[in-house]
C-alpha positions as CSV (number, residue, x, y, z in Angstrom):
1,M,0.0,0.0,0.0
2,G,1.1,3.5,-0.8
3,S,1.2,6.7,1.1
4,V,-2.4,7.6,0.1
5,F,-3.6,4.8,2.3
6,E,-1.7,6.0,5.2
7,V,-3.1,9.5,4.8
8,I,-6.8,8.2,4.6
9,K,-6.1,6.2,7.7
10,E,-4.6,9.3,9.5
11,R,-7.1,11.9,8.7
12,S,-9.5,12.9,11.4
13,S,-11.7,15.9,12.1
14,T,-9.8,18.6,13.9
15,R,-11.7,20.7,16.3
16,G,-9.0,23.1,17.6
17,Y,-6.5,25.3,15.7
18,T,-3.7,27.6,16.3
19,E,-3.8,31.3,15.1
20,E,-1.2,30.7,12.5
21,K,-2.3,31.4,9.1
22,L,-1.7,29.0,6.2
23,S,1.0,29.8,3.9
24,D,0.3,30.6,0.3
25,A,1.8,27.2,-0.7
26,E,-0.3,25.3,1.8
27,L,-3.5,27.0,0.7
28,N,-2.7,26.6,-3.0
29,A,-2.0,22.9,-2.4
30,V,-5.3,22.4,-0.7
31,I,-7.1,24.3,-3.5
32,E,-5.3,22.4,-6.2
33,A,-6.4,19.1,-4.7
34,G,-10.0,20.3,-4.9
35,L,-9.6,21.5,-8.5
36,H,-8.1,18.0,-9.4
37,A,-11.2,16.2,-8.3
38,P,-13.2,14.5,-10.9
39,T,-16.7,16.0,-11.7
40,A,-19.6,14.3,-13.5
41,T,-19.2,14.7,-17.2
42,N,-16.1,16.7,-16.5
43,R,-18.4,19.7,-15.9
44,Q,-16.0,21.4,-13.6
45,E,-19.0,23.3,-12.0
46,L,-17.5,23.8,-8.6
47,H,-16.3,27.1,-7.3
48,F,-14.0,27.5,-4.1
49,T,-14.4,30.6,-1.9
50,V,-11.6,31.1,0.6
51,V,-12.6,33.0,3.7
52,S,-10.3,34.2,6.4
53,G,-11.4,32.8,9.9
54,D,-11.8,36.3,11.1
55,N,-14.0,37.6,8.3
56,P,-17.3,38.9,9.7
57,V,-19.4,37.0,7.3
58,L,-18.5,33.7,9.2
59,A,-20.0,35.2,12.4
60,E,-23.1,36.0,10.5
61,I,-23.4,32.5,9.1
62,E,-22.8,31.1,12.6
63,A,-25.6,33.2,14.0
64,E,-28.0,32.2,11.3
65,K,-27.1,28.4,11.9
66,N,-27.7,28.9,15.7
67,L,-30.9,30.7,15.1
68,L,-32.2,28.0,12.8
69,R,-31.2,25.3,15.3
70,N,-32.5,27.2,18.3
71,L,-28.9,27.3,19.9
72,D,-28.3,29.9,22.5
73,K,-24.7,29.1,23.7
74,V,-22.2,27.1,21.7
75,E,-18.6,26.5,22.9
76,H,-17.1,26.9,19.4
77,N,-18.2,28.3,16.1
78,F,-19.0,26.0,13.2
79,Y,-15.4,26.0,12.0
80,Y,-13.8,25.7,15.4
81,E,-11.8,29.0,15.0
82,A,-9.7,27.7,12.1
83,P,-7.9,30.4,10.3
84,T,-9.3,29.5,6.9
85,V,-12.6,28.3,5.7
86,I,-13.1,27.1,2.1
87,L,-16.7,27.2,0.9
88,I,-17.5,25.0,-2.0
89,S,-20.3,26.0,-4.3
90,A,-21.8,24.6,-7.5
91,E,-24.1,25.5,-10.4
92,K,-27.7,25.4,-9.3
93,G,-29.7,22.5,-10.7
94,F,-26.8,20.2,-11.8
95,R,-27.9,16.8,-10.5
96,W,-24.4,15.7,-9.5
97,S,-23.0,18.8,-7.8
98,H,-23.4,17.5,-4.3
99,V,-21.6,14.3,-5.2
100,D,-18.9,16.4,-7.0
101,A,-18.5,18.8,-4.0
102,G,-18.1,15.7,-1.7
103,I,-15.4,14.3,-3.8
104,A,-13.6,17.7,-4.0
105,V,-13.8,18.3,-0.1
106,E,-12.4,14.9,0.5
107,N,-9.5,15.5,-1.9
108,M,-8.8,18.7,-0.1
109,A,-9.1,17.2,3.4
110,L,-6.6,14.5,2.4
111,A,-4.2,17.0,0.9
112,A,-4.4,19.0,4.2
113,T,-3.7,16.0,6.2
114,E,-0.7,15.1,4.0
115,L,0.6,18.6,4.7
116,G,0.3,18.1,8.4
117,L,-2.6,20.4,8.7
118,G,-5.9,20.0,10.6
119,N,-9.2,20.0,8.8
120,L,-12.9,19.7,9.4
121,I,-15.5,18.9,6.7
122,I,-18.5,21.1,7.3
123,G,-22.1,20.5,6.3
124,C,-23.9,22.0,9.4
125,I,-24.2,25.5,7.7
126,Y,-26.2,24.1,4.7
127,D,-29.5,25.2,6.1
128,A,-28.3,28.7,6.9
129,L,-26.9,29.2,3.4
130,H,-30.1,27.7,1.8
131,G,-32.6,29.5,4.0
132,D,-34.4,32.8,4.0
133,K,-31.0,34.7,3.8
134,K,-29.6,32.6,0.9
135,D,-29.4,35.5,-1.5
136,Y,-27.9,37.7,1.1
137,F,-25.2,35.1,2.0
138,A,-24.6,34.4,-1.7
139,K,-23.7,38.0,-2.3
140,K,-21.7,38.3,1.0
141,I,-19.5,35.3,0.1
142,S,-19.3,36.4,-3.6
143,L,-20.8,33.2,-5.1
144,P,-20.8,33.3,-8.9
145,E,-24.2,34.0,-10.5
146,G,-26.3,30.7,-10.6
147,Y,-24.2,29.0,-7.9
148,E,-25.2,27.8,-4.4
149,F,-23.4,26.4,-1.4
150,E,-22.7,22.8,-1.1
151,I,-20.1,22.0,1.6
152,A,-17.1,23.5,3.3
153,L,-13.8,22.8,4.8
154,A,-12.0,24.4,7.8
155,V,-8.2,24.1,7.6
156,G,-5.4,25.3,9.7
157,H,-2.5,24.2,12.0
158,K,-3.7,21.9,14.7
159,A,-3.9,22.9,18.3
160,V,-5.4,19.5,19.3
161,T,-5.1,16.0,18.0
162,K,-7.8,13.3,17.7
163,E,-7.5,9.7,16.8
164,P,-9.2,8.7,13.5
165,H,-12.6,7.1,13.8
166,T,-13.0,3.4,14.2
167,Y,-15.4,1.3,12.1
168,D,-17.0,-2.2,12.1
169,K,-16.2,-3.7,8.8
170,D,-18.4,-6.7,9.4
171,K,-21.4,-4.4,9.9
172,Q,-20.7,-1.9,7.2
173,V,-19.6,-4.0,4.3
174,T,-21.4,-6.6,2.3
175,I,-19.6,-8.5,-0.4
176,L,-21.8,-10.4,-2.9
């Protein structure tokens, strides 16, 4: 087995980051991994919006998420104070966009892991970015016309470590 299998086994969701910003090389490598992801019919319909962790729009998205979930107090924001959040959007109405975005975010998470960076795949803001404020947030995060949010990735230098998840192969796999 090659190193890709080791990175897959090593990757876990990071829920604590240092304040250190990503270098240009680190950010570009993570974005490149997303751009290299296959898309259905090679449509390449994905768009990547890089947002600094201190950008006020993330606090607005957090507030909307909490409002929709009736949450008053949360210990961490949805991206666990990571210095960078990458929002993946796609053309509205393309049947396979959610699958393509999932493939891209996993490529990016594995690339971040290979670089020694922590990362967290984020879906919990989907309702906030597809709700009553959808158009407002689309403008605030500069989504291209005709695009909508699919999934996100928080990425940064780890302040905490976590063991990768376990699984039950006998329960989760059927071979016919």
